[in-house]
C-alpha positions as CSV (number, residue, x, y, z in Angstrom):
1,M,-269.4,180.5,18.8
2,T,-266.0,182.2,18.7
3,T,-264.1,184.0,21.3
4,A,-262.5,187.5,21.2
5,S,-259.3,185.9,19.8
6,G,-261.2,184.5,16.9
7,H,-260.8,180.8,17.9
8,P,-263.8,178.6,18.5
9,A,-264.7,178.2,22.2
10,S,-263.8,174.5,22.3
11,E,-260.4,175.2,20.8
12,E,-259.8,178.0,23.4
13,H,-260.8,175.5,26.1
14,V,-258.4,172.9,24.9
15,E,-255.6,175.5,24.8
16,Q,-256.4,176.5,28.3
17,M,-256.4,172.9,29.5
18,V,-253.0,172.2,27.8
19,G,-251.5,175.3,29.3
20,N,-252.7,174.4,32.7
21,L,-251.5,170.8,32.3
22,L,-248.0,172.0,31.4
23,R,-247.9,174.6,34.1
24,I,-249.1,172.2,36.8
25,G,-246.8,169.4,35.6
26,V,-243.7,171.5,35.7
27,L,-244.6,173.0,39.1
28,V,-245.3,169.6,40.6
29,A,-242.1,168.1,39.2
30,A,-240.1,171.0,40.5
31,A,-241.7,170.7,43.9
32,V,-241.0,167.0,44.1
33,A,-237.4,167.4,43.0
34,L,-236.9,170.3,45.5
35,V,-238.3,168.2,48.4
36,G,-236.0,165.3,47.4
37,G,-233.0,167.6,47.0
38,I,-233.6,169.2,50.4
39,A,-233.9,165.7,52.0
40,F,-230.8,164.5,50.1
41,M,-228.8,167.5,51.4
42,T,-230.1,167.0,54.9
43,H,-228.9,163.4,54.9
44,H,-225.8,163.6,52.8
45,G,-224.8,167.2,52.6
46,S,-221.9,167.0,55.0
47,L,-220.3,164.0,53.3
48,V,-217.1,164.6,51.3
49,P,-217.3,163.0,47.9
50,D,-214.6,160.5,46.9
51,H,-213.9,161.1,43.2
52,S,-211.1,158.6,42.9
53,V,-213.5,155.8,42.1
54,F,-216.5,156.2,39.7
55,R,-219.8,155.1,41.1
56,G,-222.8,155.3,38.8
57,Q,-226.4,155.6,39.9
58,P,-227.8,152.8,42.0
59,A,-229.7,150.2,40.1
60,M,-232.8,151.3,42.0
61,L,-232.8,154.6,40.1
62,S,-232.6,153.1,36.6
63,S,-236.2,151.8,36.4
64,L,-239.5,153.3,37.0
65,S,-240.5,150.6,39.5
66,G,-237.2,151.2,41.3
67,V,-237.9,154.9,41.5
68,I,-241.4,154.4,42.8
69,S,-240.4,151.8,45.4
70,G,-237.5,154.1,46.5
71,T,-239.9,157.0,46.8
72,L,-242.3,155.0,48.9
73,A,-239.3,154.1,51.1
74,L,-238.6,157.9,51.3
75,E,-235.2,157.6,49.7
76,P,-234.1,161.2,48.9
77,A,-232.3,160.3,45.6
78,A,-235.4,158.4,44.4
79,I,-237.6,161.4,45.2
80,V,-235.4,163.6,43.1
81,Q,-235.5,161.0,40.3
82,L,-239.3,161.0,40.6
83,G,-239.3,164.7,40.0
84,I,-237.3,164.2,36.9
85,V,-239.7,161.4,35.8
86,L,-242.6,163.7,36.3
87,L,-240.9,166.4,34.3
88,I,-240.4,164.0,31.4
89,A,-244.0,162.8,31.7
90,T,-245.5,166.3,31.4
91,P,-245.0,166.7,27.6
92,V,-246.1,163.1,27.1
93,A,-249.3,163.9,29.0
94,R,-249.7,167.0,26.9
95,V,-249.6,165.0,23.7
96,L,-252.1,162.5,25.1
97,L,-254.4,165.3,26.2
98,T,-254.4,166.9,22.7
99,L,-255.0,163.5,21.1
100,V,-258.1,163.0,23.2
101,A,-259.2,166.6,22.6
102,F,-258.8,166.2,18.8
103,A,-260.7,162.9,19.0
104,V,-263.6,164.5,20.8
105,Q,-263.6,167.3,18.2
106,R,-263.5,164.5,15.5
107,D,-260.4,166.1,13.9
108,W,-259.0,162.9,12.6
109,M,-255.9,164.4,10.8
110,Y,-254.7,165.8,14.1
111,V,-255.6,162.6,16.0
112,L,-253.4,160.7,13.6
113,I,-250.5,163.3,14.0
114,S,-250.8,163.2,17.8
115,A,-250.9,159.4,17.8
116,I,-247.7,159.3,15.7
117,V,-246.0,161.8,18.0
118,L,-247.2,159.8,21.1
119,A,-245.9,156.6,19.5
120,L,-242.5,158.2,18.8
121,L,-242.2,159.6,22.3
122,T,-243.2,156.2,23.8
123,Y,-240.7,154.4,21.6
124,S,-237.9,156.8,22.5
125,L,-238.6,156.5,26.2
126,I,-238.8,152.7,26.1
127,V,-235.9,152.0,23.7
128,G,-233.9,154.9,24.9
C-alpha cells in the first residue's frame, strides 16, 4: 500500500517517527538547557566575572558520569551541560532508529550504511 506522497506506508511511518524523534529531542534538550540556564543565573547572575585568571570547566562537566551526578545534585552548570549532551544524543538516536527501522524492513544495504554512520559517530564522540 502506498500513501498520497507515493511512498510505502511503512516508509512514511519511519519518516514520521524520525521527524518526531528529532523534534522531541531538540525540544527536550532546549528545555533542560533553559532550566539549567535559569537556575545558573539565579545562583550566579549577580557575580562579577574575574577574567584576569583563566578557569576552565570543572572536571565534573567533562565526563558523562560527572554531568549526570552533577545533575542529580541539582548543579545548574551540570543541568545546562546535560541539555547539550541531549542535543548531541538526538542525531545519534536518529541514526540508531533508522538502523532498526531498516533492519525491520530487511533493507540490508541501508542497515550497513546506518551501522557505519553510527560507528563513526560513536568513534568521534569517544575519541573526540
